[in-house]
N, C-alpha and C positions, 0 to 999 in steps of 0.2 A: 691817598696819593702822597708820596714822599717828595721832598724838595728836589732831589736829583731827577726824579721822574717828571715833575712839573717843569723843570728847566729844559729837559730834553724835549718834552712835548711843545713848550713855547718856542724853542728853536726850530722845531719842525714846522710849526704853524707860520713862524716868521719867514722861513725859507719858502714855504708854499705861497704866502702872500707876495713875496718879492717876485716869484716866478709868474704869478697871476698879473701883477702890475706890469711886468715886462711884456707879457702876452697882450695886455690891453693897451700898451703904448703910453702909459701914464707915469712912467718911472721918474722922469725929470720933474713933472708937476708935483708928484708925491714927495720927492726929495726936497724940493723948495718949500713945500708946505710944512714938512717935518722940521726942517732947519729953522723956519720962521716961527714954529710953535703955533701954527694956525690950523686948528682942527676943521674950521669951516672950509678952508681951501682944500684940505685933504678930502673932506666929504664931497666937495664939488668935483674934485678929480675923479673920485669913484663913480659919482652919478653921471659923469660925462661919458662913461664907457657905453658904446652903442650896443654891443652884444649883450643881450639881456641875461643869458646864462653866465657869462663871464662876470658881469656886474653882480649877479646873485652870489656867485662863488666868492668874489672879493668881499662883499658885505658880510656874508655869513661866516666866512673864515676869520675876518676881523672881529666879529662878535664873539666867536669862540676864544680868540686870543685875549680879548678884553675880560671875559668871564674867568678864564684860566689865570690871568694876572691877578684878579681880585682874590681868587682862591689862594694863590701863592702868597699874596700879602698876608692873608689871614693865617696861613700855615707858618710863615716867617715869624709872626708875632707869637704864635703858640710855641714854636721851637725856642725862641729867644726867652720866653717866660720859663720854659723848662730848664734852659741853661742857667738862668739866674737862680732857680731853685736848687739845682745841682751844686752850684758854686757855694751857696749859703750852707747847704748840708755838709759839704766837704769842709768848710771853715769851722763848723761846729765840732767836728771830730778832731780832737787834739792828739797829736802823735807823741804822747808822753813816753812811749817805748824808745823813741829816738834819743830823748833827753837822758833817760836812765841808762841806755846802752852806751852813750858817749861818756857819761860819768863813770860807769864801771870800767870801760875801756881805758880811760885816763888814769884811774886808780891802779889798774893792773900794769899798765906800761910804766907808771911812776915807780911802783914797787919793784918791778923787774930791773929798772935802771938804777934807782937810788935806795932801794929798800924801804924802810918805814917812813923816812922823810919824803921820799919820792911818792909813796902812797898818799900821804897827807897833802902834798902839793898837787898830786893828781886828782884828789877828791875836790880840792878847791878849784883847780883848773877845769875839771870835768863839770862841776856845777855851772860855771860861767859858760862853758862850751854848750851845755844843754840849754841854758837860757837863750844863748845866741841862736841856736838852731830853732827853738820855738818861736823866737821873735821873727826870724827870717821866714819861717813857714807862715806865720800870721800875716806878714807883709805881702807875701805871694798870694795868699788866699784873698786878701783885701783887694789886690790888683785884679785878680780873676773876677771877683764880684763886681768891681767897678767896670771892667771891660764888658762883662755880660749885661750889666745895666745899660751901658752905652749902646750896645748892639740892640737891646730891647727898645730903647728910645728911638733909634734909627728906624727899626722895623715898624714901630707904631706911627712915626711920622710918615713913612712911605704908605702905610695902610690908610691913614687919614687922608693923605693927598689923593690916593686912588679913589676914595669915596666921594671926593668933591665933584668930579666930573668922570664917573666911572666908565661910561660907554661912549664910544665914538658915534654909534648908531643906537637909536631907541629900539625898544622891543617891537613897535609897530613897523619901523623901517627894516628891521631884521627879517620880519615875517613877509612884508610886501616887497622888499628890495627896491623901493621907490621912495622919492621924496614925499613927505606928507603934504596933503593938499592944503 
C-alpha cells in the first residue's frame, strides 16, 4: 500500500467515523474529548451509544483507522530512509562533466573574443567557474541529505509516538465491542 493510497483510505475511514458519530449523536462529546486529548472520554462517548450495531461499527471502524495509521507510520519511516539513501547516492556522483564543460566553454569564448590571451584567461576563469559549480552542487547535495535526515527523524518520532498508545480500543474490545468486565 502506497502513501497516497493509505492517506485516501484514512480519509475515507475518518469521514465514515464522523458520519457514524453524527448518527449516534455523540459528535459534541467526541469533539470535546479530542480537543482535551482525553482518550478515556472518547471511549466513554463511544460506549454510551445505545444502538449495539452502531456502537460496533464505531469501534471496529476506529480500530481499522488505528491499524492503518500504524501501518502508515511504518511506511513513512521506510520511505524516509529510502529518500536519505537516494540523497546520499546522488551526492556520491560528482558531476565532473559540468566542471570540464564550463572550463572548455570559457577557453573557447576567451579565444574567440581575445585570441590567445583570451584563451589563457578563459582557462583560468573556467577552472574557477568549474570549482564554483562543484562547490555549489556539493552544498545543494548536503542540504538535500540534511533535509531527508530531518524528515526521517520526524517520521521516526511519529512512529515511536504511535507505538506508545497505539490503539484506542484493545483487541478484546474490538472483538466484543463492549467494555471489558
